[in-house]
N, C-alpha and C positions, 0 to 999 in steps of 0.2 A: 238207361232203362227207365221207363215211365212209372210213375207212382200208381198204385191201385185207385180206382174210381168207385165210390160208393154212394148210391142214392138210398138214403135211409127210408125205412118203411113209412115213417110219418110224412116224409116229403112225397113219396109215391102216392100216399093216401090223399095228400093235398091236391095233387094233380088229378087223381081220379074223381074227387069230389067236384073240382072245378069243371072238368070235362062233362060230368053228368049235368051240372047246372046249365052250362052253355048249350048242351043238347036239348034240354027242356025248353030253352028259349027259342032255339032254331036248330033243326036237324043238321048235322054236319059241322056245326061251329065248334063242338067239343073236340072233334078230331083236329080241326085247325088250331085250336089252343094247344093240344098235345104236340102237334108238329112244330109250332113256334117254340114251345118249351124244350122239346128235344134238340132243336137247333142251338139253343142257349147251352144246354147240357153238353153237347158235342164241342161247342166253342170252349167251354170251361175245361173239359177233359183234354183238349188239345193244347191249351195254354192256361193252366190254373191261375197264374199270376197276372192275367190280363186285366183283372179288376182290382182296384185298390183295396188294401186291407184296412178295416176300421177297428173299432174297439174289439178287444179279445181276438184279433186276427180274423174276424168275420168279414166276408166279402159279399157284395150284392151285384147281381146282374139283372137288368130289366128284360122282360119278355116283350118282344116286338108285337104290336097290335093289341095287346091285352094288358090290363092294369095289374100285372103280377110281377113279382121279383123273386129270383132264385137266390136263396141265402145259403152260403157255403163257407167252408173253412179248409185250410190245408194243414194237416197234422203230419207228424213224422211217419205215420203209418199209411195215410191215404188222403185223397181229396174227397171230402164228405159233403154231400148235398144235405143240408139240415132241414130246409123248408122251401116251399113254393107258396108264397103268400100274396094275397090281394094287397095292393098298396094302400088301401084305406084302413087296413087293420093297424092296431097299435104296433109301433115299431119293436116293442119288447115282447110281443106275443110268442115269439119263437124261442126266447131265451131259455126256457125250461128244457129245451131239446139239446142244449150244449152238454 
């Protein structure tokens, strides 16, 4: 039986804000960002251990074509998407979400 998969509200908000920003730059690019991000989420859901665990068991997966990383962890209860952050942000910016 597979483990529950949870995209936290803060991570969904990260995605929505990035989509809006990209659409302001050029119509349709925001949807392309979401499509690429959803591809990563699907990959994580299918194989949560695909990406190596770092400190505190946190894992990171890069989004293709966009400078974003999906930050997640595997707990006993679920695979949780913690953040979807631009790679130029400070690496600890998401820590308060754990």
